[in-house]
N, C-alpha and C positions, 0 to 999 in steps of 0.2 A: 674603423669598425668598433662598435660598442662592445666592451669586454665584460660587462656586468659591473656590479658594485663591489668595491673593495672597502672594508672597514679597517682603518688604521688607528690603533691606540697610541698615545704618546706622540701625536703628530705635529705638535707645536714647535719642535726644534730638533736638532741633531739628526740622527738616522731616520727617525720618523718623518721629519719634514722632507728629507731627500727621497725616502720611499714614496711619499705622496707625489712628488715631482715625477719619479720614474713611472709609477702606475698611470698617472695622468697623461704623460707623454705617449703611452701605449694604448690610450683609449678607454681607460677604466673610469667609470664614475666612482666618486669617493664619498665616504663618511669619515670626516676628520674628528677624532675624539681626543680629549685631553683636558687638563685643568685650566689652561690659560686661554680663555675664549678670545681675547684680543688678538693674540698671535694666530690662533686658528682662523679667525675671520680674515686677517691680512693674507694668510696662505691661500685661503679659498678665493679671494679676489685675484691674487696672482695667477692661480691656476686656471681660473675662468677666463682671464685675459690671454694667457699664453697659449692655452689649448682650446680652441673654439669648439664648443659643443660639449665640453666636459663639465658636469655638474658636481660641485663639491658641497655636501651638507656638513654643517658644523654642529657637533653635539658636545656640550660641556660634560665631562665625567671625571669624578675623583675615584680612581681605583684604589686609593689608599684607605677608603672606607670599606667596612665589611660588606656593605650592600651595593658598593659602586659598580661592580660588573653586572649584576642583575638589573640595576637601574638603567644602565647603558643598553642592555639587551632589550628592555621594555620600551625604551625610547625609539629604537630601531623598529621594533614590532609595530608600535603605534603609527609609524609612518608607512607601514606596509611595504618595506623595502626588503627584498631578497638579497642577502649577502652572499656573493659568489666566492669572495676571498676574505678571510679573517686574518689580519696581521697583528699578532700580539707583540707590540713593540715597546709599550710603556715600561719604564724601568726606574728603580729607586736604589740608592746606595747609602749605607752607613759605614763610616770608616773610623776605627779606633778599637781599643781593647773591649771585648764583649761586655765586661762588667761595668765599664765606664759609660757606655752609650745608654741613653734613656730607653726604657722598654718600649715606649710609644714609637721611637725611631725604628727599632727592630721590627715591631709589628707593621709599620708602614711598608718596609721592604718586603715582608712576607705577603702582605695583602696585594701589593703591586706586582711582585715578581712571581709569586706562587699561587695565591688564591684566584686572582683575576685570570691568569692564563690557564687555570683549571675550569673555572666557571664558564668563561666565554666559549671555549670549544665544546663544552658539554651542551650549552644552550643552543649553539648554531649548528653543531654537527648533525643533529637529527634531520634537519631540513635538507642539508647537503646530501645525506645518504638517501633520503627519499627521492630527491631529484636525480641522483646518480652522477652528480658532478659538484665540484667545489674544491677549494684549497685552503689550507691553513699554514701561515708562515709564522714561526715563533722565533723572536730575536733573543738568542741565549747569549753566550759569551765564552771566550777562552777561559775565563775564571771558572767555568763549570767543569773543566778538566782537572782542577787542582784545588785542594783545601788551602785557603789562604788566611793565615792569622791576621788579625785586625781588619779583615774583610770577611769575617767568618760567616755571617748570615748571608751576605751578598753572594759569595761563591757558592755556598750551599744552595741558595735559591736558584742560581743559574744552572747548577748540575741537575736540579729537579726538573726545570723547564726543558733542558736538553734531553733528558731521559724520557720525560713524558712525550715529547714530540716524536722521538724515535720509536717509542713503543706504539704510539697511535698510528704512525706511518705503516707499521706492520698490521695492525688490527684492521685498518681500512683498505689494505691492498686488494686490488681487483674490484673495488666498489665504484670507481670513477672519482673518488675523493683522494686527495694526496695531502701529506703533512710534511713540512720541512722545518728543520732547526737551522738557524743561521748563527754562527759563532764568530763575531768580530773580536779582534784584540783591542789594544788601545786605540781609541778613535777620537778625533777632535770634536768633542761634544761637551756640554755643560757638566756632565757627570764625571768627565776626566779630571777636573780640578779637585775632586774628592779622592782620587786614587793616590795611594802612597807614592812619594817620590816622583809625582808626575812632571814637576818642573825640570827634573834632570833627564827626562827621556830624550834621546836624540830624535831629530825630525823623521828619519827613516823608520823609527819604531812606532810612529803614530799614523794611523790610517785616516783617509778622507771619508767623511760620512757619505759622500756621493758615490765613491767607489764601493763601499760596504753595501749601500742600498742597491746598486746595480748587481752586485754579486747575489744579494738576497732575492731580487726580482727574477734573475735568470734561474737560480736554483729552484725557486717556487714554481715557476712556469714549466720547468723541466722535470718536476717531481723528484728532486734530489733529496733524500731523507735528511742528510747532514752536510752542511756546507760550511767549512772553516774559510773565512775571508782573508785572502793574502798568503802568498807563498811562505813568508817567514812564519806566520802563525800555523800554517799546515805543517811545517817542519817541527815547530815547537810542540804541537799537539801530539805528533808521533813520538817525539823524544820523551814527553811526559808519560806516555803509555808504556814505554819500555824501561822506565826507571823503577826501582823498588820503591814502594810507597813510603818506607821509612826515610829513604834518601830525599824524595821529593818534599816530604813534610819538613825535614830538617833544613833543607835549603830555604824553603818558604819561611820557616821560623827565623832563620838567621837574617834574612832580608827584612823581615818585619821588625825584628829587634834593632837593627841598624837604623831604620827610619823613624824610630820613636823619638 
């Protein structure tokens, strides 16, 4: 059964690619958006072959540019496609001392992780509310629960996305539209290599993109406002909540100094 069209940003790899596979497997037509057109086209061919009848449209989009999200929206609108589910998955990270990272890199993180996930729901939400149905899935992070030195802008941006999604889930309650925030921990994606001390992480501490994507799909379809992916991460999120902020901040600072 056709489940409507799902737009996934950052679909060319990692969690985004696995989300595309999960949504396709459940009968959703797809718009695959991202910077790497070659990878997106390869994924679209794979999905069209594996899932008979699923149509995957590829749109190149650079959400690191100030106008990137609006350009993507305009591309969808020109094709007269109604987006039933918006998946804000695209993400960017800069690792290092705040003052040592070029300003352009900070702004790229902010545009991808903050501006685009604000602009896209704003532009697509009106039509969802008018129809009386639709879903938004925002891929946040465990980093959103904690200020993290040397990942200062990244962690702050993920906190923003998580809080925005939770707030919107309450604003649209009862309208037929739902909003879900998905918070994975360390996950085997390209972005993991930029995380401090990633090489020292034990295998059990690093999640599978496929498992995270399935968690996100189920949470989205079941209208769960906040889904932390993985039992260990759920326990960690609770532990962070009950720690004094000065202690959590000091521990994060000590770990960051050790990894310099």
